[in-house]
N, C-alpha and C positions, 0 to 999 in steps of 0.2 A: 492604471493598467493592472489586469488580473494576472497574478503569477503564483505558481506552485513550485515548491522546492523540496525534493526528497532527500533524505539523509539516513545514515545508519547502516548502510550496506557494508559488506566486507567479506573476508575469508573466514570460514568457520568449519570445524570438523563435523562429520555426521553425528547427529544427536545433540548438537549444540543449539544455541539460541542467538537471535538477533532481534533488535527492536528498530523497525523503520519508522521514520517520521515524515509527515507531509505538512509543511508549513505554508500558509497562504499569506499573500500580501496584496493589498488593494481591495480586499473585500472580506466580509465576515464568513469564515468557513462554516460556521454553525448554521448559516442560512440555507445550506445545500447538502444534499446527499453526496457522499464521497465514495469513490471506488478505488480499489487497488488492483492493478493488472500486472502481468509479467510477460516477458518475451525472451525467447532464446533464438539464436541465429537460425534462419530458415523456417521458422514457425510463426504462426499468427499470434498476435497478442491475445492472452487469455485472461478472463476475469478471475480474480483470486478471492476478493472479499469486498463487501460494501456495507455502509452504515447510513442510516437515514439522518435527516437534518436534526431530528430530536435526539438521536442516539438510541432510541427505543428499539429500533429494528436493525438487525444485522443479518448478513448472509455470507455463506462461504462455499467455495468450490468443494466438491466431494473429496478432492485430493488433499485438502488442507484442514478439513473439519477435525476438531479435537486437538489440533496442533497450533493453529493460528488464532489470534484474538485481535479484533479491531476495536478501537476505542477513540473517544474524543477528549481533548483537553481544550475546552473553550477559552480558558484563561490565556492560553498561548496560541490560540487560533491554529491549532494543529490537530491532525489525526494520526494515530499510531497504529502500527501493525506489529504485534508481538508474535514472533515466530519461534516456536519451540520444536524440539525433536526434529531438527532439520535433516533432510535427506539430500543426497546428491542430485536427485531430480528436481529439487527446488531451486537449483542454480539457474539464474536468469537476471535480466535487468527488470527491476520493479519500478512501476510508475503509479502515481496517483492521478486521479481524474475527477473533474467536476464539470457538470453540465449547467451552464448559466445561459438561460434564454435560448436553449437549443444549440448553443455553441460549446464544444468540448474543449476544456483546457487541460493541458498535460504538463507535468514537470519534465525535467531533463532525464530523470531516471537515476536509480542507484543500483550498483552491481552487487548481487549476492552470489557468492561462490561457496558451495558446500563440498569439501574435499578433504581427504586425509593426506 
């Protein structure tokens, strides 16, 4: 069974940092591209960042460019999202996603709250 588990969320002050992790079980995460998404109540889920299976290619939403960094740790079957200079508008539930044979797999999400 393919599963994803996000962790690392929490409460942080504006300007602070968090590192989210997306750990996979049941499959090798490095065989697939991975995306990070976020969602706030009443809004659609939006893409934040993505990384190719090789790790050579990354992409970011304009709202997080220069502040967030996505990376792979193949030894731990994990993808990280380093989030720096956090803003209140980054507050959301963050999810990681993998598309395996045209089926999307999501984790349960991790809450990030940026507030003073």
